[in-house]
C-alpha positions in Angstrom: 45.9 4.1 2.4 42.8 1.9 2.0 40.6 5.0 1.7 42.9 6.4 -1.0 42.9 3.1 -2.9 39.1 3.0 -2.9 38.9 6.6 -4.1 41.4 5.9 -6.9 39.5 2.8 -8.1 36.1 4.7 -8.1 37.6 7.7 -9.8 39.2 5.6 -12.6 36.0 3.6 -13.0 34.0 6.8 -13.1 36.1 8.1 -16.0 34.8 5.1 -18.1 31.0 5.4 -18.0 30.5 2.9 -20.9 32.5 0.2 -19.1 31.4 0.9 -15.5 27.8 2.3 -15.5 27.3 1.0 -12.0 29.8 3.6 -10.7 27.7 6.4 -12.3 25.0 5.3 -9.9 27.0 5.0 -6.7 29.4 7.9 -7.5 33.0 8.3 -6.4 32.4 10.3 -3.3 34.5 10.2 -0.1 31.4 8.9 1.6 31.2 5.7 -0.4 34.9 5.1 0.2 34.4 5.7 3.9 31.6 3.2 4.0 33.9 0.6 2.3 36.7 1.2 4.8 34.2 1.1 7.7 33.0 -2.3 6.5 36.6 -3.5 6.3 37.0 -2.4 9.9 34.0 -4.5 11.0 35.9 -7.6 9.6 39.0 -6.7 11.6 41.1 -5.5 8.7 42.8 -2.9 10.9 43.5 -5.1 14.0 47.2 -5.6 14.8 48.9 -7.6 13.6 47.6 -7.1 10.1 46.0 -10.1 8.4 45.2 -10.9 4.8 41.9 -12.7 5.4 39.7 -9.7 6.3 40.9 -8.0 3.0 39.4 -10.9 1.1 36.4 -11.7 3.4 34.9 -8.2 3.5 34.7 -7.7 -0.3 33.5 -11.3 -0.7 30.6 -10.7 1.7 29.6 -7.6 -0.2 29.6 -9.6 -3.4 27.5 -12.3 -1.9 25.0 -10.0 -0.3 24.8 -8.0 -3.6 24.1 -11.3 -5.6 21.4 -12.3 -3.2 19.7 -8.9 -3.3 19.8 -8.8 -7.1 18.4 -12.3 -7.2 15.6 -11.5 -4.7 14.4 -8.4 -6.5 14.9 -10.0 -10.0 17.2 -7.3 -11.2 19.7 -7.6 -14.0 23.0 -9.4 -13.1 25.3 -7.4 -15.4 25.4 -4.4 -12.9 26.2 -6.9 -10.1 29.0 -8.4 -12.1 30.5 -4.9 -12.6 30.2 -4.2 -8.9 31.7 -7.6 -8.0 34.7 -6.8 -10.3 35.3 -3.5 -8.5 35.2 -5.3 -5.1 37.8 -7.7 -6.4 40.1 -4.9 -7.6 39.6 -3.2 -4.2 40.6 -6.5 -2.4 43.7 -6.8 -4.5 44.6 -3.2 -3.6 44.1 -3.9 0.1 46.3 -7.0 -0.2 49.0 -5.0 -2.0 49.1 -2.3 0.6 49.4 -4.8 3.5 52.2 -6.7 1.7 54.1 -3.5 1.0 53.9 -2.4 4.6 55.1 -5.8 5.7 58.0 -6.1 3.4 59.1 -2.5 3.9 59.3 -3.3 7.6 57.1 -0.5 8.8 56.9 -0.8 12.6 53.5 -2.0 13.8 52.3 -3.1 10.4 53.9 -6.5 10.0 51.9 -9.6 9.4 53.6 -11.4 12.3 51.0 -13.1 14.5 50.6 -12.1 18.2 51.4 -15.7 19.3 54.8 -15.3 17.7 55.6 -12.3 19.9 59.3 -11.8 20.7 59.7 -11.5 24.5 62.6 -10.6 26.8 62.4 -11.6 30.4 64.5 -9.8 33.1 64.9 -11.9 36.2 66.5 -15.1 37.6 66.3 -18.2 35.4 63.5 -19.8 37.5 61.3 -16.7 37.7 61.8 -15.8 34.1 60.9 -19.3 32.9 57.7 -19.2 35.0 56.8 -15.9 33.5 57.5 -17.1 29.9 55.5 -20.2 30.5 52.5 -18.2 31.5 52.9 -15.8 28.6 53.3 -18.9 26.3 49.8 -20.0 27.3 48.1 -16.5 27.2 49.8 -15.7 23.9 49.2 -19.2 22.5 52.9 -19.7 21.8 55.9 -17.5 21.5 58.1 -16.8 18.5 61.3 -15.9 20.4 62.3 -15.5 24.0 65.4 -14.7 26.0 66.3 -14.2 29.7 68.5 -11.5 31.1 69.9 -11.8 34.6 68.9 -8.7 36.6 72.5 -8.4 38.0 74.1 -8.5 34.6 75.4 -5.4 32.8 72.9 -6.1 30.0 70.0 -5.5 32.5 70.7 -1.8 32.6 68.7 0.7 30.5 71.3 1.0 27.8 71.8 -2.8 27.6 68.1 -3.5 27.4 67.6 -0.8 24.8 70.2 -2.4 22.6 68.7 -5.9 23.0 65.2 -4.6 22.2 66.5 -3.0 19.0 68.7 -5.9 17.9 66.1 -8.6 18.5 63.0 -6.6 17.6 61.5 -7.4 21.0 57.8 -6.8 21.3 57.4 -7.3 25.1 59.7 -7.0 28.1 58.7 -8.8 31.4 60.3 -7.8 34.7 60.2 -10.4 37.5 59.2 -8.5 40.7 60.7 -11.2 42.9 64.2 -10.6 41.7 64.1 -6.8 41.2 63.1 -3.9 43.5 60.0 -2.0 42.2 62.0 1.2 42.2 64.4 -0.3 39.6 61.6 -1.7 37.5 59.8 1.6 37.3 63.0 3.4 36.5 63.8 1.0 33.6 60.3 1.3 32.2 60.5 5.1 32.3 63.8 5.0 30.5 62.7 2.5 27.8 59.0 3.5 27.2 59.6 5.8 24.3 59.4 3.0 21.8 56.4 0.7 20.9 57.6 -2.2 23.1 55.2 -3.3 25.9 56.4 -3.6 29.4 54.9 -6.1 31.9 55.6 -7.1 35.5 55.5 -10.7 36.7 54.2 -10.9 40.3 56.1 -12.9 42.9 53.2 -15.3 43.2 54.0 -16.5 39.6 50.3 -16.5 38.7 49.8 -13.0 37.4 51.5 -10.7 34.9 50.5 -7.1 35.0 50.6 -5.1 31.7 49.7 -1.6 30.7 46.1 -2.6 29.8 45.6 -6.2 31.1 46.3 -8.6 33.9 47.1 -12.1 32.5 46.6 -15.1 34.7 45.9 -18.8 34.3 42.7 -18.5 36.2 41.3 -16.3 33.5 42.6 -18.5 30.7 39.5 -20.0 29.2 40.8 -20.4 25.7 43.3 -22.5 23.8 43.4 -20.7 20.5 42.6 -17.3 18.9 38.9 -18.0 18.2 37.9 -18.0 21.8 34.7 -16.1 22.7 36.4 -13.6 25.0 38.7 -12.2 22.3 37.6 -8.9 20.6 38.1 -10.5 17.2 35.8 -13.4 17.9 33.1 -11.1 19.4 33.3 -9.0 16.2 33.1 -12.1 14.0 30.1 -13.3 16.0 28.3 -10.0 15.5 29.1 -10.0 11.8 27.7 -13.6 11.5 24.6 -12.5 13.5 23.9 -9.4 11.4 24.7 -11.1 8.0 22.4 -14.1 8.8 19.6 -11.8 10.0 19.7 -9.7 6.8 19.8 -12.8 4.6 16.9 -14.4 6.5 14.8 -11.1 6.2 15.6 -10.9 2.5 14.6 -14.5 1.9 11.8 -14.6 4.4 9.1 -15.6 1.9 11.1 -18.8 1.2 12.5 -19.3 4.7 8.9 -19.2 6.0 8.2 -22.7 4.6 11.0 -24.2 6.7 10.4 -22.8 10.1 7.6 -23.3 12.7 6.5 -19.7 12.8 7.5 -17.1 10.2 6.4 -14.4 12.6 8.7 -15.6 15.3 11.6 -15.8 12.8 10.9 -12.2 11.8 10.9 -11.0 15.4 14.1 -13.0 16.2 15.9 -11.5 13.2 14.9 -8.0 14.3 16.1 -8.7 17.9 19.4 -9.9 16.5 19.8 -6.8 14.4 19.2 -4.6 17.4 21.8 -6.5 19.4 19.2 -7.9 21.9 19.8 -11.5 21.0 22.3 -13.7 19.1 21.5 -16.6 16.8 23.6 -19.0 19.0 24.2 -18.6 22.7 24.6 -20.4 26.0 22.0 -22.9 27.2 20.1 -21.4 30.2 21.2 -22.8 33.5 20.0 -22.3 37.1 23.3 -23.7 38.5 26.2 -21.4 39.0 29.0 -22.7 36.8 32.5 -21.4 35.8 32.8 -17.7 34.9 32.2 -17.3 31.2 32.3 -14.3 28.8 29.0 -12.5 28.8 26.6 -13.1 25.9 23.1 -11.9 25.0 20.4 -14.6 25.0 20.6 -17.0 22.0 17.8 -18.0 19.7 19.5 -21.4 19.5 22.1 -23.2 21.7 24.3 -26.3 21.1 22.5 -28.5 23.6 19.0 -28.0 22.1 20.1 -28.3 18.5 22.4 -31.3 19.1 19.9 -33.0 21.3 22.2 -33.4 24.3 21.0 -34.4 27.8 19.8 -31.3 29.7 21.4 -32.0 33.1 23.5 -29.4 35.1 26.8 -31.1 34.4 26.2 -31.4 30.6 24.9 -27.8 30.4 27.9 -26.4 32.4 30.4 -28.3 30.2 28.7 -27.5 26.9 28.6 -23.8 27.7 32.2 -23.8 28.8 33.3 -25.6 25.6 31.3 -23.1 23.5 33.2 -20.3 25.1 36.5 -22.0 24.8 36.3 -23.4 21.2 34.1 -20.7 19.6 34.3 -20.2 15.9 32.0 -18.4 13.4 31.7 -21.6 11.4 30.3 -23.4 14.4 27.6 -20.8 14.8 26.7 -21.2 11.1 26.6 -25.0 11.5 24.3 -24.7 14.5 22.0 -22.4 12.6 21.8 -24.8 9.6 21.2 -27.8 11.8 18.5 -26.0 13.9 17.1 -24.0 11.0 13.5 -25.1 11.8 13.9 -23.9 15.4 14.7 -20.3 14.3 11.0 -19.7 14.2 10.4 -21.1 17.7 10.6 -24.5 19.3 
């Protein structure tokens, strides 16, 4: 739908050459529309559940980069204004598509957040509450939950199917302590035709096994959805890295006056673009600390930029906090505060 929307906008603009001369330059080909949709994907526009922010952020970044490039090369701004208006129209189209999918109730395309998942636990009250408590933490909250006794009539395949449909359940958790594995597998086979996820809570109460993940408190390093071990945060970090690298390369003649070594800044930007380094990373440590998500070496790190004491305890805690509380704005803040260090320390 997004691809079709971009094609329609470009085609309509192409029919008005006097009003949209910039479209005559870029054309209205499928390739241009595919690039636009691919750029949207980089910003997480197609992650489930759907969100409005990427549909605004991606066109906004295109407008910003276009303005900087136009300013850097000294080109006329009228063409940039035309392109910016096209990006705004595309953003409105993307928002309209997502709103329509949400209000039409299309399965899998709602705007409901993951932490508001609706979960049904099948097991005794004690075991089910333990499983829901763990999922509450790994999902960062639940929107709705209910418990079904495994010996009740509602715990059969037909009863669970009715409950799933009636309550729009997104996940079903079976408590292995209260149910034979044979029964659990039988129920999953009967109910798996829909889009509901099925998970099994282990008797130890510390693990929940799902179709593509094992959730446990020992692996829970994060308290909100910007944690560094989430795919969305990693993609955001890469977007920030690439965007900053391109901006620094474009403005290198000016940035050179504010760093210690322009040559080192240039080499660092190239390394970031190639994925060999990140602008912000962990502080190097020789002491084995808690297991953290892997990162490429950083040009900067919070300890060096903020001037914190470089002992093992501080380094371990600072690295852990960076992984737990990561946000793209924090990276940008570290880069701004340590801008002079981008060209070497």
